[in-house]
C-alpha positions as CSV (number, residue, x, y, z in Angstrom):
1,M,97.2,128.2,106.1
2,D,98.6,128.8,102.6
3,I,99.0,125.9,100.3
4,C,100.1,125.5,96.7
5,V,98.8,122.9,94.3
6,I,101.0,122.3,91.3
7,G,99.1,121.0,88.3
8,T,95.6,122.1,87.3
9,G,94.4,118.9,85.8
10,Y,91.6,116.8,87.2
11,V,93.2,116.0,90.5
12,G,94.9,119.3,91.1
13,L,91.9,121.5,90.2
14,V,89.5,119.5,92.3
15,T,91.9,119.5,95.2
16,G,92.6,123.2,95.1
17,A,89.0,124.2,94.8
18,C,87.8,122.0,97.6
19,F,90.6,123.1,100.0
20,A,89.6,126.7,99.2
21,E,86.0,125.8,100.2
22,F,87.4,124.6,103.5
23,G,88.8,128.1,104.1
24,V,92.4,127.4,103.1
25,M,94.3,130.0,101.0
26,V,95.1,128.1,97.8
27,T,97.4,128.9,94.9
28,C,97.0,126.6,91.9
29,V,100.1,126.6,89.6
30,D,100.4,125.4,86.0
31,K,103.2,126.1,83.5
32,D,100.5,126.3,80.8
33,A,99.8,130.0,80.7
34,G,96.8,129.5,78.4
35,K,95.2,127.1,80.8
36,I,95.8,129.6,83.7
37,D,94.2,132.4,81.7
38,A,91.2,130.3,81.0
39,L,90.8,129.3,84.6
40,K,91.0,133.0,85.7
41,S,88.1,133.6,83.2
42,G,86.1,130.8,84.9
43,E,86.6,128.2,82.1
44,I,87.0,124.6,83.4
45,P,89.2,122.4,81.1
46,F,87.0,119.3,81.7
47,Y,83.5,118.4,82.7
48,E,82.9,117.7,86.4
49,P,79.6,118.4,88.0
50,G,79.7,121.1,90.6
51,L,83.3,122.1,90.0
52,K,82.7,125.3,88.0
53,D,80.6,126.8,90.8
54,L,83.2,125.8,93.4
55,V,86.0,127.4,91.5
56,A,84.0,130.5,91.0
57,S,83.2,130.7,94.7
58,G,86.8,130.3,95.7
59,M,87.9,133.0,93.3
60,R,85.1,135.3,94.4
61,E,86.1,134.9,98.1
62,E,89.8,135.4,97.1
63,R,90.8,132.0,98.6
64,L,91.7,130.5,95.2
65,V,94.1,132.0,92.8
66,F,95.7,130.7,89.6
67,T,99.2,131.5,88.4
68,S,102.2,130.4,86.3
69,E,104.7,131.8,88.8
70,L,105.9,128.8,90.8
71,A,108.6,130.6,92.8
72,A,106.2,133.0,94.7
73,A,103.6,130.3,95.2
74,V,106.2,127.9,96.8
75,R,107.7,130.6,99.1
76,K,104.4,131.7,100.6
77,S,103.0,128.2,101.1
78,L,103.5,125.8,104.0
79,V,102.2,122.8,102.1
80,I,102.9,122.0,98.5
81,F,100.8,119.5,96.6
82,I,102.3,117.8,93.5
83,A,99.3,116.9,91.3
84,V,100.9,116.5,87.8
85,G,100.3,113.5,85.5
86,T,102.0,110.1,85.8
87,P,101.0,108.6,82.4
88,P,101.9,105.0,81.6
89,R,105.0,104.1,79.7
90,E,105.0,101.4,77.0
91,D,105.9,98.8,79.6
92,G,103.0,99.8,81.9
93,S,105.2,101.6,84.5
94,A,104.4,105.2,85.5
95,D,106.2,108.0,83.7
96,M,107.6,110.1,86.6
97,S,109.3,112.7,84.5
98,Y,106.6,115.4,85.3
99,V,106.9,114.7,89.0
100,E,110.7,114.8,88.8
101,A,110.7,118.1,86.9
102,V,108.3,119.7,89.5
103,A,110.4,118.4,92.4
104,V,113.6,119.9,91.0
105,E,111.8,123.3,90.5
106,V,110.3,123.3,93.9
107,A,113.7,122.6,95.5
108,K,115.1,125.8,94.0
109,Y,112.6,128.0,95.8
110,I,112.3,126.4,99.2
111,D,113.5,129.0,101.8
112,S,111.7,127.7,104.9
113,Y,110.2,124.5,106.2
114,K,107.7,122.9,103.7
115,V,105.5,119.8,103.6
116,I,105.7,118.4,100.1
117,V,102.8,116.1,99.3
118,T,102.3,113.7,96.4
119,K,98.7,113.8,95.4
120,S,99.4,112.2,92.0
121,T,99.2,108.4,91.8
122,V,102.8,107.4,92.1
123,P,104.7,104.1,92.4
124,V,105.8,102.7,95.8
125,G,109.1,104.2,96.6
126,T,108.4,107.6,95.2
127,G,108.4,109.3,98.6
128,K,111.8,108.1,99.4
129,W,113.1,109.0,95.9
130,L,111.6,112.5,96.2
131,K,113.2,113.0,99.6
132,E,116.7,112.2,98.2
133,L,116.1,114.2,95.0
134,I,115.0,117.4,96.8
135,S,117.6,117.0,99.4
136,G,120.2,117.1,96.7
137,E,118.8,120.2,95.1
138,V,117.6,122.4,98.1
139,K,119.9,125.2,99.2
140,G,121.0,126.1,102.7
141,G,120.0,122.9,104.4
142,V,116.3,124.0,104.7
143,D,114.2,121.3,106.3
144,F,111.2,119.7,104.6
145,D,109.0,116.6,104.8
146,V,107.6,114.5,102.1
147,V,104.1,113.1,102.5
148,S,101.9,110.7,100.5
149,N,98.3,111.7,100.3
150,P,96.7,109.7,97.5
151,E,93.4,110.8,95.9
152,F,90.3,108.7,95.7
153,L,88.2,110.9,93.4
154,R,85.6,109.3,91.2
155,E,85.1,111.2,87.9
156,G,81.5,112.5,87.9
157,A,81.4,112.7,91.8
158,A,84.8,114.2,92.6
159,V,83.6,117.2,94.6
160,N,81.5,115.1,96.9
161,D,84.3,112.5,97.2
162,F,86.7,115.2,98.4
163,M,84.3,117.0,100.7
164,R,82.8,113.8,102.2
165,P,85.3,111.0,101.6
166,N,85.0,107.5,103.0
167,R,88.6,107.8,104.2
168,V,91.7,109.9,104.0
169,V,95.1,108.2,103.7
170,V,98.3,110.0,104.8
171,G,101.7,108.4,104.7
172,L,104.5,110.3,106.4
173,E,107.4,110.3,108.9
174,G,107.5,112.7,111.8
175,D,105.1,114.5,114.1
176,R,105.6,118.0,112.5
177,A,104.2,117.0,109.1
178,L,101.4,115.0,110.8
179,S,100.2,117.9,112.8
180,I,100.1,120.1,109.7
181,M,98.2,117.6,107.7
182,K,95.7,117.1,110.5
183,E,95.2,120.9,110.6
184,L,94.7,121.0,106.9
185,Y,92.1,118.3,107.0
186,R,90.5,119.5,110.2
187,P,87.0,120.0,108.6
188,L,86.9,116.3,107.8
189,Y,87.8,115.4,111.3
190,L,84.7,117.2,112.4
191,L,82.7,114.9,110.1
192,E,84.3,111.9,111.7
193,T,86.0,110.9,108.5
194,P,88.2,107.8,109.0
195,F,91.9,108.7,108.7
196,I,94.6,106.1,107.9
197,I,98.0,107.4,109.1
198,T,100.8,105.1,108.0
199,N,104.2,105.1,106.4
200,I,104.8,106.5,103.0
201,E,105.3,103.2,101.2
202,T,102.0,101.8,102.6
203,S,100.1,104.9,101.6
204,E,101.4,104.7,98.0
205,L,100.4,101.1,97.7
206,I,96.9,101.6,99.1
207,K,95.9,103.6,96.1
208,Y,97.1,101.0,93.6
209,A,95.7,98.1,95.7
210,S,92.3,99.8,95.9
211,N,91.9,100.5,92.2
212,A,93.2,97.0,91.3
213,F,90.6,95.4,93.5
214,L,87.7,97.4,92.1
215,A,88.9,96.6,88.6
216,T,89.1,92.9,89.6
217,K,85.4,93.0,90.7
218,I,84.4,94.4,87.3
219,S,86.4,91.7,85.4
220,F,85.0,89.0,87.6
221,I,81.4,89.9,87.0
222,N,82.1,90.2,83.3
223,E,83.4,86.7,83.3
224,I,80.4,85.5,85.2
225,A,78.1,87.4,82.7
226,N,79.7,85.6,79.8
227,L,79.1,82.2,81.6
228,C,75.5,83.2,82.2
229,E,74.9,83.5,78.5
230,H,76.0,79.9,78.0
231,V,74.1,78.3,80.8
232,G,70.9,80.3,80.7
233,A,71.4,82.3,83.9
234,D,70.7,86.0,84.6
235,V,73.8,87.9,85.7
236,H,71.7,90.6,87.3
237,D,70.2,88.2,89.7
238,V,73.6,86.6,90.3
239,A,75.2,90.0,91.1
240,R,72.4,91.1,93.3
241,A,72.5,88.0,95.4
242,M,76.3,88.2,95.6
243,G,76.1,91.9,96.6
244,L,73.8,91.2,99.5
245,D,76.6,89.3,101.2
246,G,78.3,92.0,103.3
247,R,81.6,90.4,102.7
248,I,81.3,91.1,99.0
249,G,79.2,94.2,98.6
250,K,77.1,95.2,95.6
251,K,79.3,98.0,94.1
252,F,81.3,97.3,90.9
253,L,79.3,94.2,90.2
254,H,77.8,95.6,87.0
255,P,78.6,93.8,83.8
256,G,79.5,95.7,80.6
257,P,82.0,96.2,77.9
258,G,85.0,96.4,80.3
259,F,86.5,99.2,82.5
260,G,88.2,102.3,81.1
261,G,89.1,105.8,82.3
262,S,92.2,107.4,83.6
263,C,92.7,105.2,86.7
264,F,91.9,101.5,86.4
265,P,93.8,100.6,83.2
266,K,96.8,102.7,84.2
267,D,97.0,101.6,87.8
268,T,96.5,97.9,87.2
269,H,99.4,98.0,84.7
270,A,101.5,100.1,87.0
271,L,100.9,97.7,89.9
272,L,101.8,94.8,87.7
273,S,105.0,96.5,86.5
274,L,106.0,97.2,90.1
275,A,105.5,93.6,91.1
276,T,107.5,92.4,88.1
277,R,110.3,94.7,89.1
278,E,110.2,93.3,92.6
279,G,110.0,89.7,91.4
280,V,106.5,89.2,92.8
281,T,103.8,87.4,90.8
282,L,100.3,89.0,90.8
283,N,98.2,86.5,89.0
284,V,94.9,88.1,90.0
285,V,95.8,91.5,88.7
286,S,97.3,90.0,85.5
287,G,94.1,88.1,85.0
288,T,92.0,91.2,85.5
289,I,93.8,93.0,82.7
290,K,93.6,90.1,80.3
291,T,89.8,89.7,81.1
292,N,89.2,93.4,80.5
293,D,91.0,93.3,77.1
294,A,89.1,90.1,76.1
295,Q,85.7,91.7,77.1
296,R,86.1,94.4,74.5
297,E,87.0,91.8,71.9
298,L,84.0,89.7,72.9
299,M,81.6,92.7,72.5
300,L,83.0,93.4,69.0
301,E,82.5,89.7,68.0
302,K,78.9,89.8,69.2
303,I,78.2,92.9,67.2
304,L,79.8,91.6,64.0
305,R,78.1,88.2,64.3
306,A,74.7,89.9,64.6
307,V,75.2,92.5,61.9
308,G,77.0,90.3,59.4
309,D,79.1,92.2,56.8
310,I,79.5,95.7,58.5
311,K,81.1,97.4,55.5
312,G,79.0,100.4,54.4
313,K,76.5,99.9,57.3
314,T,75.8,102.5,60.0
315,A,76.5,101.9,63.6
316,A,75.0,104.4,66.1
317,F,76.8,104.8,69.4
318,L,74.9,106.2,72.4
319,G,77.7,107.4,74.8
320,L,81.4,107.8,74.3
321,S,82.8,108.6,77.8
322,F,84.0,105.6,79.9
323,K,81.2,106.4,82.4
324,P,78.4,108.9,82.9
325,N,78.9,112.5,84.2
326,T,82.4,113.0,82.7
327,D,83.9,113.9,79.3
328,D,86.8,111.5,79.9
329,I,87.3,109.1,77.0
330,R,90.7,107.7,78.1
331,E,90.7,104.0,77.6
332,A,86.9,104.1,77.0
333,P,85.6,100.8,75.5
334,S,83.6,102.9,72.9
335,L,86.9,104.0,71.3
336,F,88.0,100.4,70.8
337,L,84.7,99.4,69.2
338,I,84.5,102.5,67.0
339,G,88.1,102.0,65.8
340,E,87.5,98.4,64.9
341,L,84.2,99.1,63.1
342,L,85.8,101.9,61.1
343,E,88.6,99.7,60.0
344,R,86.0,97.2,58.7
345,G,84.3,99.9,56.6
346,A,81.4,100.9,58.9
347,K,79.9,104.3,59.1
348,I,79.6,105.7,62.7
349,N,77.1,108.0,64.2
350,A,77.7,109.0,67.8
351,F,76.1,111.1,70.5
352,D,77.4,111.9,73.9
353,P,76.2,114.8,76.1
354,V,79.7,116.1,76.8
355,A,82.4,113.9,75.3
356,S,82.0,114.3,71.6
357,E,84.5,117.1,71.3
358,N,87.2,114.9,72.9
359,A,86.3,111.9,70.8
360,A,86.5,114.0,67.6
361,K,90.2,114.6,68.2
362,L,90.8,110.9,67.8
363,Y,88.1,110.0,65.3
364,P,87.3,113.0,63.1
365,T,85.5,111.0,60.5
366,V,82.7,109.9,62.9
367,N,79.4,111.8,62.4
368,Y,78.9,113.4,65.8
369,C,75.2,114.1,66.3
370,S,73.4,116.6,68.5
371,T,70.4,114.6,69.2
372,I,69.5,110.9,70.0
373,D,67.1,110.8,67.0
374,D,69.7,112.0,64.6
375,T,72.2,109.4,65.8
376,L,69.8,106.5,65.4
377,R,68.0,107.5,62.2
378,G,68.8,105.1,59.4
379,A,71.2,103.1,61.6
380,D,71.7,99.4,61.0
381,V,72.7,98.8,64.6
382,A,72.6,100.8,67.8
383,V,75.2,100.4,70.6
384,M,74.5,101.7,74.1
385,M,78.0,102.4,75.6
386,T,77.4,104.8,78.4
387,E,74.4,104.8,80.8
388,W,73.8,108.6,80.8
389,N,70.5,109.5,82.4
390,Q,69.0,110.6,79.1
391,F,69.6,107.2,77.7
392,R,67.5,105.5,80.4
393,T,64.1,106.5,79.2
394,L,64.3,106.2,75.4
395,D,61.2,106.1,73.3
396,F,61.7,102.7,71.6
397,E,58.5,102.8,69.6
398,R,59.9,105.9,67.8
399,I,63.4,104.5,67.6
400,Y,62.0,101.3,66.0
401,A,60.4,103.4,63.3
402,I,63.5,105.5,62.5
403,M,66.2,102.8,62.5
404,K,66.9,100.9,59.3
405,R,67.3,97.7,61.2
406,P,66.0,97.4,64.8
407,L,69.2,95.8,66.2
408,F,70.1,97.1,69.6
409,F,73.2,96.2,71.7
410,D,72.6,97.3,75.3
411,L,76.1,97.0,76.7
412,R,75.1,98.5,80.1
413,N,72.0,96.3,80.6
414,V,69.7,99.3,81.0
415,Y,66.6,97.8,79.4
416,D,64.4,94.8,79.9
417,P,65.1,92.1,77.2
418,V,61.5,90.9,77.2
419,K,60.0,94.4,76.6
420,M,62.6,95.2,74.0
421,R,61.9,92.0,72.0
422,G,58.2,92.6,72.4
423,I,58.5,95.9,70.6
424,G,60.3,94.1,67.8
425,F,64.0,94.7,68.5
426,E,66.8,92.2,68.0
427,Y,68.1,92.9,71.5
428,Y,71.4,91.9,73.0
429,S,72.8,92.7,76.5
430,V,75.6,91.3,78.7
431,G,74.9,88.2,80.7
432,R,71.2,88.0,80.1
433,L,69.3,85.9,77.5
């Protein structure tokens, strides 16, 4: 089977490379000729473990090709995946202009039956809208089907999530498209992957509902962590006990500075925008967003209260990406804190294994260091933002000696408070005394 994936961003490139690994003939299309040339040379535009090798394998086996020529790719493909961005507008709703532009272009080149699949995260109603849009543009009455197939890829684990997913969701109408999608995903049927076959609207809502629920778990445990600090409880024990209840589960019950990334902030706002448009009140989702915003402010207040006058002092940030194993800094809590401290006259040192280059585009005045020691040397306060593996076994005897003031904010609760204070650190974490 030949398929086409339009958009070589995070979702599109992972989707194309993984389908090629399944043995499918994949053409990845992007209008950015420079990006296509880089991909042909084996350069991956973002950090994702295992993806570079997978792309190289697909190209070597001639199952994965990259091009800027949309027409030829559409004509030879049976299935066309739309994987372009849907960034948030100012009101929180999804900007569908990229999806619309792609759909209009695709309609020009359809000359035989096609299955057009939305892989991008799109609002409920997009499938119906695309059907009408493409029908008005396609020539000669050529038949096609629109399918919703949302992605559930975790940054830092996307390849495994695609190859061994905990479920595949497919929203469609008609047996012809269903048989094609089943054939495309046949390798996962052999792994007994659960498949949810439903209508398009339900499929579109599943993605938003899933991300909103996970975001809610994070905001919930952050609120409990804040309460723990006032009543003398330990949030780790609370979360562990909660997680052992099978109805709750232990995942996403990790307190911290708030969620970030490309999905949770965008999707919670988009879901809230959809509900507002439909006249439905989503108090839980609204509360999740407010709690997340407040959590960042609370972390800032704690740092400022401990440091005192921050002007002219050096804050050392360990980690910039919103989570480990990615260079994604979109909506990362680190950016909020760095921006606020810079406005107050602080000097910032920062180290991240892969995300410094991206952060430098937003905050060029930050001193981006190449080692942990360089980051912490002479610092008045250290802030652990991202729990990269290399930050889990720090030599705090040495760090104590090189910092100007041994003030450490562990916003990921990696270290033991008793041991840290025993070394001599002024130590703060989230939800623990």
